[in-house]
MITIMI-974479 format. One record per atom (N, C-alpha, C): residue in one letter; residue number from 1; x, y, z. Coordinates in pm, whole numbers, plus 50000, padded with zeros to 5 digits. Example, Ala and Ser with C-alpha at 12.3 -4.5 7.8 and 13.67 -1.06 7.14 Angstrom:
<numis>
[numi "a"; 1; [51319; 49431; 50780]]
[numi "a"; 1; [51230; 49550; 50780]]
[numi "a"; 1; [51320; 49670; 50780]]
[numi "s"; 2; [51285; 49775; 50708]]
[numi "s"; 2; [51367; 49894; 50714]]
[numi "s"; 2; [51290; 50003; 50787]]
</numis>
This chain:
<numis>
[numi "x"; 1; [49949; 48529; 51654]]
[numi "x"; 1; [49852; 48634; 51626]]
[numi "x"; 1; [49906; 48767; 51677]]
[numi "x"; 2; [49903; 48865; 51589]]
[numi "x"; 2; [49946; 49000; 51627]]
[numi "x"; 2; [49825; 49091; 51623]]
[numi "x"; 3; [49802; 49160; 51732]]
[numi "x"; 3; [49693; 49256; 51739]]
[numi "x"; 3; [49743; 49388; 51684]]
[numi "x"; 4; [49710; 49416; 51558]]
[numi "x"; 4; [49763; 49534; 51489]]
[numi "x"; 4; [49730; 49664; 51561]]
[numi "x"; 5; [49604; 49688; 51602]]
[numi "x"; 5; [49578; 49815; 51674]]
[numi "x"; 5; [49664; 49832; 51798]]
[numi "x"; 6; [49688; 49724; 51872]]
[numi "x"; 6; [49770; 49732; 51992]]
[numi "x"; 6; [49914; 49766; 51956]]
[numi "x"; 7; [49967; 49702; 51852]]
[numi "x"; 7; [50106; 49729; 51810]]
[numi "x"; 7; [50120; 49874; 51766]]
[numi "x"; 8; [50025; 49922; 51686]]
[numi "x"; 8; [50031; 50060; 51638]]
[numi "x"; 8; [50019; 50157; 51755]]
[numi "x"; 9; [49926; 50131; 51845]]
[numi "x"; 9; [49907; 50217; 51961]]
[numi "x"; 9; [50034; 50225; 52044]]
[numi "x"; 10; [50099; 50109; 52067]]
[numi "x"; 10; [50223; 50108; 52145]]
[numi "x"; 10; [50333; 50184; 52074]]
[numi "x"; 11; [50344; 50167; 51943]]
[numi "x"; 11; [50449; 50238; 51868]]
[numi "x"; 11; [50429; 50388; 51872]]
[numi "x"; 12; [50305; 50432; 51859]]
[numi "x"; 12; [50278; 50576; 51860]]
[numi "x"; 12; [50283; 50635; 51999]]
[numi "x"; 13; [50263; 50553; 52101]]
[numi "x"; 13; [50260; 50603; 52238]]
[numi "x"; 13; [50398; 50609; 52302]]
[numi "x"; 14; [50498; 50544; 52241]]
[numi "x"; 14; [50629; 50536; 52304]]
[numi "x"; 14; [50690; 50673; 52329]]
[numi "x"; 15; [50685; 50757; 52231]]
[numi "x"; 15; [50737; 50893; 52248]]
[numi "x"; 15; [50680; 50980; 52136]]
[numi "x"; 16; [50744; 51089; 52111]]
[numi "x"; 16; [50694; 51182; 52010]]
[numi "x"; 16; [50751; 51153; 51872]]
[numi "x"; 17; [50796; 51030; 51847]]
[numi "x"; 17; [50853; 50999; 51716]]
[numi "x"; 17; [50755; 51023; 51603]]
[numi "x"; 18; [50627; 51003; 51628]]
[numi "x"; 18; [50528; 51021; 51521]]
[numi "x"; 18; [50529; 51165; 51470]]
[numi "x"; 19; [50560; 51261; 51555]]
[numi "x"; 19; [50564; 51400; 51510]]
[numi "x"; 19; [50691; 51430; 51431]]
[numi "x"; 20; [50787; 51340; 51431]]
[numi "x"; 20; [50910; 51359; 51357]]
[numi "x"; 20; [50905; 51292; 51220]]
[numi "x"; 21; [50798; 51219; 51192]]
[numi "x"; 21; [50783; 51151; 51064]]
[numi "x"; 21; [50712; 51241; 50964]]
[numi "x"; 22; [50750; 51227; 50836]]
[numi "x"; 22; [50677; 51295; 50731]]
[numi "x"; 22; [50561; 51209; 50683]]
[numi "x"; 23; [50583; 51077; 50681]]
[numi "x"; 23; [50478; 50989; 50631]]
[numi "x"; 23; [50505; 50845; 50666]]
[numi "x"; 24; [50400; 50764; 50647]]
[numi "x"; 24; [50408; 50622; 50677]]
[numi "x"; 24; [50347; 50546; 50559]]
[numi "x"; 25; [50419; 50446; 50508]]
[numi "x"; 25; [50366; 50356; 50405]]
[numi "x"; 25; [50344; 50221; 50472]]
[numi "x"; 26; [50223; 50171; 50464]]
[numi "x"; 26; [50185; 50049; 50536]]
[numi "x"; 26; [50165; 49933; 50440]]
[numi "x"; 27; [50178; 49813; 50492]]
[numi "x"; 27; [50171; 49693; 50409]]
[numi "x"; 27; [50029; 49655; 50370]]
[numi "x"; 28; [49929; 49716; 50430]]
[numi "x"; 28; [49791; 49695; 50388]]
[numi "x"; 28; [49707; 49814; 50432]]
[numi "x"; 29; [49591; 49827; 50371]]
[numi "x"; 29; [49506; 49942; 50398]]
[numi "x"; 29; [49452; 49945; 50541]]
[numi "x"; 30; [49424; 49828; 50597]]
[numi "x"; 30; [49370; 49828; 50733]]
[numi "x"; 30; [49473; 49878; 50834]]
[numi "x"; 31; [49599; 49844; 50814]]
[numi "x"; 31; [49704; 49898; 50903]]
[numi "x"; 31; [49717; 50048; 50883]]
[numi "x"; 32; [49712; 50093; 50757]]
[numi "x"; 32; [49722; 50237; 50729]]
[numi "x"; 32; [49607; 50313; 50795]]
[numi "x"; 33; [49487; 50259; 50788]]
[numi "x"; 33; [49373; 50324; 50853]]
[numi "x"; 33; [49392; 50329; 51004]]
[numi "x"; 34; [49446; 50221; 51060]]
[numi "x"; 34; [49473; 50217; 51204]]
[numi "x"; 34; [49577; 50322; 51241]]
[numi "x"; 35; [49681; 50334; 51161]]
[numi "x"; 35; [49783; 50436; 51186]]
[numi "x"; 35; [49719; 50575; 51183]]
[numi "x"; 36; [49634; 50601; 51084]]
[numi "x"; 36; [49568; 50732; 51076]]
[numi "x"; 36; [49485; 50760; 51201]]
[numi "x"; 37; [49409; 50661; 51244]]
[numi "x"; 37; [49322; 50680; 51361]]
[numi "x"; 37; [49404; 50714; 51485]]
[numi "x"; 38; [49507; 50636; 51511]]
[numi "x"; 38; [49586; 50660; 51632]]
[numi "x"; 38; [49669; 50787; 51622]]
[numi "x"; 39; [49717; 50820; 51502]]
[numi "x"; 39; [49792; 50945; 51486]]
[numi "x"; 39; [49700; 51065; 51511]]
[numi "x"; 40; [49579; 51057; 51458]]
[numi "x"; 40; [49484; 51168; 51478]]
[numi "x"; 40; [49444; 51179; 51625]]
[numi "x"; 41; [49432; 51064; 51693]]
[numi "x"; 41; [49402; 51068; 51837]]
[numi "x"; 41; [49515; 51134; 51915]]
[numi "x"; 42; [49636; 51129; 51862]]
[numi "x"; 42; [49750; 51195; 51929]]
[numi "x"; 42; [49765; 51339; 51885]]
[numi "x"; 43; [49670; 51388; 51805]]
[numi "x"; 43; [49673; 51529; 51767]]
[numi "x"; 43; [49734; 51558; 51631]]
[numi "x"; 44; [49774; 51456; 51560]]
[numi "x"; 44; [49830; 51478; 51425]]
[numi "x"; 44; [49718; 51508; 51327]]
[numi "x"; 45; [49748; 51593; 51233]]
[numi "x"; 45; [49655; 51621; 51124]]
[numi "x"; 45; [49707; 51547; 51001]]
[numi "x"; 46; [49626; 51453; 50953]]
[numi "x"; 46; [49661; 51377; 50834]]
[numi "x"; 46; [49598; 51450; 50716]]
[numi "x"; 47; [49675; 51491; 50618]]
[numi "x"; 47; [49813; 51463; 50587]]
[numi "x"; 47; [49911; 51575; 50623]]
[numi "x"; 48; [49863; 51684; 50682]]
[numi "x"; 48; [49952; 51798; 50708]]
[numi "x"; 48; [50071; 51761; 50796]]
[numi "x"; 49; [50045; 51687; 50904]]
[numi "x"; 49; [50152; 51647; 50995]]
[numi "x"; 49; [50211; 51511; 50959]]
[numi "x"; 50; [50128; 51423; 50906]]
[numi "x"; 50; [50171; 51287; 50877]]
[numi "x"; 50; [50093; 51235; 50756]]
[numi "x"; 51; [50165; 51208; 50648]]
[numi "x"; 51; [50103; 51148; 50529]]
[numi "x"; 51; [50097; 50996; 50551]]
[numi "x"; 52; [49989; 50933; 50504]]
[numi "x"; 52; [49970; 50789; 50525]]
[numi "x"; 52; [49922; 50727; 50394]]
[numi "x"; 53; [49981; 50612; 50361]]
[numi "x"; 53; [49939; 50536; 50243]]
[numi "x"; 53; [49935; 50388; 50278]]
[numi "x"; 54; [49845; 50317; 50214]]
[numi "x"; 54; [49832; 50174; 50236]]
[numi "x"; 54; [49864; 50095; 50111]]
[numi "x"; 55; [49825; 49968; 50113]]
[numi "x"; 55; [49848; 49879; 49999]]
[numi "x"; 55; [49728; 49786; 49987]]
[numi "x"; 56; [49669; 49776; 49874]]
[numi "x"; 56; [49557; 49690; 49836]]
[numi "x"; 56; [49451; 49770; 49762]]
[numi "x"; 57; [49439; 49899; 49790]]
[numi "x"; 57; [49336; 49985; 49731]]
[numi "x"; 57; [49197; 49925; 49751]]
[numi "x"; 58; [49168; 49891; 49875]]
[numi "x"; 58; [49036; 49840; 49909]]
[numi "x"; 58; [48930; 49946; 49879]]
[numi "x"; 59; [48809; 49902; 49840]]
[numi "x"; 59; [48704; 50000; 49806]]
[numi "x"; 59; [48673; 50099; 49918]]
[numi "x"; 60; [48688; 50059; 50043]]
[numi "x"; 60; [48654; 50148; 50154]]
[numi "x"; 60; [48756; 50260; 50173]]
[numi "x"; 61; [48868; 50258; 50099]]
[numi "x"; 61; [48969; 50364; 50113]]
[numi "x"; 61; [48910; 50502; 50084]]
[numi "x"; 62; [48810; 50507; 49999]]
[numi "x"; 62; [48747; 50635; 49966]]
[numi "x"; 62; [48648; 50679; 50074]]
[numi "x"; 63; [48614; 50589; 50166]]
[numi "x"; 63; [48510; 50618; 50266]]
[numi "x"; 63; [48565; 50668; 50398]]
[numi "x"; 64; [48695; 50657; 50421]]
[numi "x"; 64; [48752; 50703; 50548]]
[numi "x"; 64; [48784; 50852; 50535]]
[numi "x"; 65; [48806; 50916; 50648]]
[numi "x"; 65; [48834; 51059; 50647]]
[numi "x"; 65; [48967; 51087; 50714]]
[numi "x"; 66; [49066; 51135; 50641]]
[numi "x"; 66; [49064; 51165; 50498]]
[numi "x"; 66; [49072; 51037; 50414]]
[numi "x"; 67; [49028; 51044; 50288]]
[numi "x"; 67; [49038; 50927; 50201]]
[numi "x"; 67; [49182; 50876; 50195]]
[numi "x"; 68; [49197; 50744; 50200]]
[numi "x"; 68; [49327; 50681; 50214]]
[numi "x"; 68; [49394; 50655; 50079]]
[numi "x"; 69; [49514; 50708; 50061]]
[numi "x"; 69; [49595; 50676; 49943]]
[numi "x"; 69; [49641; 50532; 49956]]
[numi "x"; 70; [49648; 50463; 49841]]
[numi "x"; 70; [49682; 50322; 49848]]
[numi "x"; 70; [49741; 50274; 49716]]
[numi "x"; 71; [49832; 50180; 49725]]
[numi "x"; 71; [49887; 50116; 49605]]
[numi "x"; 71; [49784; 50014; 49556]]
[numi "x"; 72; [49751; 50024; 49429]]
[numi "x"; 72; [49656; 49930; 49369]]
[numi "x"; 72; [49734; 49809; 49319]]
[numi "x"; 73; [49707; 49694; 49378]]
[numi "x"; 73; [49787; 49576; 49344]]
[numi "x"; 73; [49743; 49509; 49215]]
[numi "x"; 74; [49644; 49563; 49148]]
[numi "x"; 74; [49602; 49515; 49017]]
[numi "x"; 74; [49586; 49364; 49013]]
[numi "x"; 75; [49514; 49314; 49111]]
[numi "x"; 75; [49498; 49170; 49127]]
[numi "x"; 75; [49439; 49104; 49002]]
[numi "x"; 76; [49341; 49167; 48939]]
[numi "x"; 76; [49279; 49106; 48821]]
[numi "x"; 76; [49379; 49095; 48707]]
[numi "x"; 77; [49466; 49195; 48691]]
[numi "x"; 77; [49568; 49190; 48587]]
[numi "x"; 77; [49662; 49072; 48608]]
[numi "x"; 78; [49704; 49051; 48732]]
[numi "x"; 78; [49793; 48938; 48761]]
[numi "x"; 78; [49723; 48805; 48736]]
[numi "x"; 79; [49596; 48795; 48773]]
[numi "x"; 79; [49519; 48672; 48750]]
[numi "x"; 79; [49507; 48647; 48600]]
[numi "x"; 80; [49479; 48752; 48522]]
[numi "x"; 80; [49465; 48738; 48378]]
[numi "x"; 80; [49596; 48691; 48314]]
[numi "x"; 81; [49708; 48748; 48358]]
[numi "x"; 81; [49838; 48708; 48301]]
[numi "x"; 81; [49871; 48563; 48336]]
[numi "x"; 82; [49843; 48522; 48458]]
[numi "x"; 82; [49867; 48384; 48498]]
[numi "x"; 82; [49777; 48289; 48419]]
[numi "x"; 83; [49652; 48328; 48403]]
[numi "x"; 83; [49559; 48245; 48326]]
[numi "x"; 83; [49607; 48228; 48182]]
[numi "x"; 84; [49653; 48337; 48120]]
[numi "x"; 84; [49704; 48329; 47983]]
[numi "x"; 84; [49825; 48237; 47974]]
[numi "x"; 85; [49913; 48245; 48071]]
[numi "x"; 85; [50032; 48159; 48070]]
[numi "x"; 85; [49992; 48012; 48085]]
[numi "x"; 86; [49902; 47984; 48180]]
[numi "x"; 86; [49859; 47846; 48201]]
[numi "x"; 86; [49788; 47790; 48078]]
[numi "x"; 87; [49705; 47871; 48014]]
[numi "x"; 87; [49636; 47825; 47893]]
[numi "x"; 87; [49734; 47798; 47781]]
[numi "x"; 88; [49839; 47881; 47770]]
[numi "x"; 88; [49940; 47858; 47665]]
[numi "x"; 88; [50015; 47727; 47691]]
[numi "x"; 89; [50040; 47695; 47817]]
[numi "x"; 89; [50106; 47568; 47850]]
[numi "x"; 89; [50014; 47451; 47816]]
[numi "x"; 90; [49888; 47464; 47850]]
[numi "x"; 90; [49792; 47358; 47820]]
[numi "x"; 90; [49770; 47340; 47670]]
[numi "x"; 91; [49787; 47450; 47595]]
[numi "x"; 91; [49771; 47443; 47449]]
[numi "x"; 91; [49897; 47393; 47380]]
[numi "x"; 92; [49998; 47356; 47456]]
[numi "x"; 92; [50119; 47299; 47399]]
[numi "x"; 92; [50228; 47398; 47367]]
[numi "x"; 93; [50230; 47510; 47433]]
[numi "x"; 93; [50338; 47607; 47412]]
[numi "x"; 93; [50471; 47543; 47447]]
[numi "x"; 94; [50578; 47594; 47387]]
[numi "x"; 94; [50711; 47539; 47409]]
[numi "x"; 94; [50755; 47567; 47552]]
[numi "x"; 95; [50752; 47462; 47634]]
[numi "x"; 95; [50798; 47476; 47772]]
[numi "x"; 95; [50926; 47396; 47795]]
[numi "x"; 96; [50984; 47343; 47685]]
[numi "x"; 96; [51105; 47263; 47698]]
[numi "x"; 96; [51223; 47345; 47749]]
[numi "x"; 97; [51222; 47474; 47722]]
[numi "x"; 97; [51334; 47560; 47763]]
[numi "x"; 97; [51318; 47612; 47905]]
[numi "x"; 98; [51210; 47578; 47971]]
[numi "x"; 98; [51185; 47626; 48107]]
[numi "x"; 98; [51211; 47513; 48204]]
[numi "x"; 99; [51307; 47533; 48290]]
[numi "x"; 99; [51337; 47434; 48393]]
[numi "x"; 99; [51223; 47432; 48495]]
[numi "x"; 100; [51188; 47315; 48548]]
[numi "x"; 100; [51078; 47308; 48646]]
[numi "x"; 100; [51100; 47395; 48769]]
[numi "x"; 101; [51225; 47412; 48812]]
[numi "x"; 101; [51252; 47491; 48931]]
[numi "x"; 101; [51265; 47640; 48900]]
[numi "x"; 102; [51268; 47675; 48773]]
[numi "x"; 102; [51288; 47814; 48736]]
[numi "x"; 102; [51160; 47895; 48763]]
[numi "x"; 103; [51168; 47998; 48846]]
[numi "x"; 103; [51048; 48076; 48875]]
[numi "x"; 103; [51007; 48160; 48753]]
[numi "x"; 104; [50880; 48181; 48741]]
[numi "x"; 104; [50830; 48269; 48637]]
[numi "x"; 104; [50828; 48409; 48695]]
[numi "x"; 105; [50892; 48500; 48626]]
[numi "x"; 105; [50898; 48636; 48677]]
[numi "x"; 105; [50843; 48732; 48574]]
[numi "x"; 106; [50756; 48818; 48620]]
[numi "x"; 106; [50703; 48923; 48534]]
[numi "x"; 106; [50679; 49044; 48621]]
[numi "x"; 107; [50728; 49157; 48576]]
[numi "x"; 107; [50712; 49280; 48651]]
[numi "x"; 107; [50573; 49338; 48624]]
[numi "x"; 108; [50503; 49375; 48730]]
[numi "x"; 108; [50372; 49437; 48719]]
[numi "x"; 108; [50380; 49572; 48789]]
[numi "x"; 109; [50349; 49676; 48716]]
[numi "x"; 109; [50349; 49812; 48772]]
[numi "x"; 109; [50223; 49828; 48857]]
[numi "x"; 110; [50241; 49862; 48983]]
[numi "x"; 110; [50129; 49882; 49074]]
[numi "x"; 110; [50122; 50030; 49110]]
[numi "x"; 111; [50026; 50101; 49054]]
[numi "x"; 111; [50022; 50246; 49074]]
[numi "x"; 111; [49970; 50287; 49212]]
[numi "x"; 112; [50019; 50400; 49258]]
[numi "x"; 112; [49966; 50460; 49380]]
[numi "x"; 112; [49841; 50538; 49342]]
[numi "x"; 113; [49730; 50506; 49407]]
[numi "x"; 113; [49607; 50583; 49389]]
[numi "x"; 113; [49613; 50695; 49493]]
[numi "x"; 114; [49646; 50813; 49444]]
[numi "x"; 114; [49671; 50925; 49533]]
[numi "x"; 114; [49539; 50980; 49587]]
[numi "x"; 115; [49528; 50983; 49718]]
[numi "x"; 115; [49410; 51041; 49782]]
[numi "x"; 115; [49458; 51136; 49891]]
[numi "x"; 116; [49366; 51199; 49959]]
[numi "x"; 116; [49396; 51307; 50051]]
[numi "x"; 116; [49493; 51269; 50162]]
[numi "x"; 117; [49493; 51144; 50209]]
[numi "x"; 117; [49580; 51106; 50321]]
[numi "x"; 117; [49729; 51118; 50287]]
[numi "x"; 118; [49761; 51119; 50158]]
[numi "x"; 118; [49902; 51130; 50117]]
[numi "x"; 118; [49945; 51275; 50098]]
[numi "x"; 119; [49854; 51368; 50112]]
[numi "x"; 119; [49889; 51508; 50095]]
[numi "x"; 119; [49881; 51550; 49949]]
[numi "x"; 120; [49929; 51667; 49923]]
[numi "x"; 120; [49926; 51723; 49788]]
[numi "x"; 120; [50038; 51660; 49705]]
[numi "x"; 121; [50006; 51598; 49591]]
[numi "x"; 121; [50112; 51535; 49511]]
[numi "x"; 121; [50215; 51636; 49460]]
[numi "x"; 122; [50175; 51761; 49445]]
[numi "x"; 122; [50271; 51862; 49400]]
[numi "x"; 122; [50373; 51890; 49511]]
[numi "x"; 123; [50333; 51880; 49636]]
[numi "x"; 123; [50428; 51898; 49746]]
[numi "x"; 123; [50533; 51788; 49746]]
[numi "x"; 124; [50495; 51668; 49708]]
[numi "x"; 124; [50588; 51556; 49706]]
[numi "x"; 124; [50694; 51573; 49599]]
[numi "x"; 125; [50661; 51647; 49493]]
[numi "x"; 125; [50756; 51667; 49384]]
[numi "x"; 125; [50839; 51793; 49400]]
[numi "x"; 126; [50807; 51874; 49501]]
[numi "x"; 126; [50878; 51999; 49522]]
[numi "x"; 126; [51020; 51975; 49570]]
[numi "x"; 127; [51107; 52066; 49540]]
[numi "x"; 127; [51246; 52060; 49586]]
[numi "x"; 127; [51248; 52080; 49737]]
[numi "x"; 128; [51332; 52003; 49810]]
[numi "x"; 128; [51343; 52024; 49954]]
[numi "x"; 128; [51399; 52163; 49984]]
[numi "x"; 129; [51352; 52221; 50094]]
[numi "x"; 129; [51401; 52354; 50130]]
[numi "x"; 129; [51510; 52346; 50231]]
</numis>
């Protein structure tokens, strides 16, 4: 068991590295929210000093201050595609060419839902000075 708030607090408390970062991309929204909280407690202004983004696009991302940018994992789309594949197999689709150990691979585009915690999207596209 890893206590995420404790790990984040220790990482941000070690030194002033947080002030040297432009942004943080987290593996889930709850970690991203925790990073925002502890960064703001250390005096950082999100997103001016530190941009933060999460992953999952949980509904509460719009309720935090500032609203949390997050990658939308499009879970329903992936479920629908898997369901269609399974139904095609059950309906007798040609599976003779697919080896049992061969993984099924399909690329799914997961868009970033840009919100205030990530800063101005036009700033991200600007040429470095």
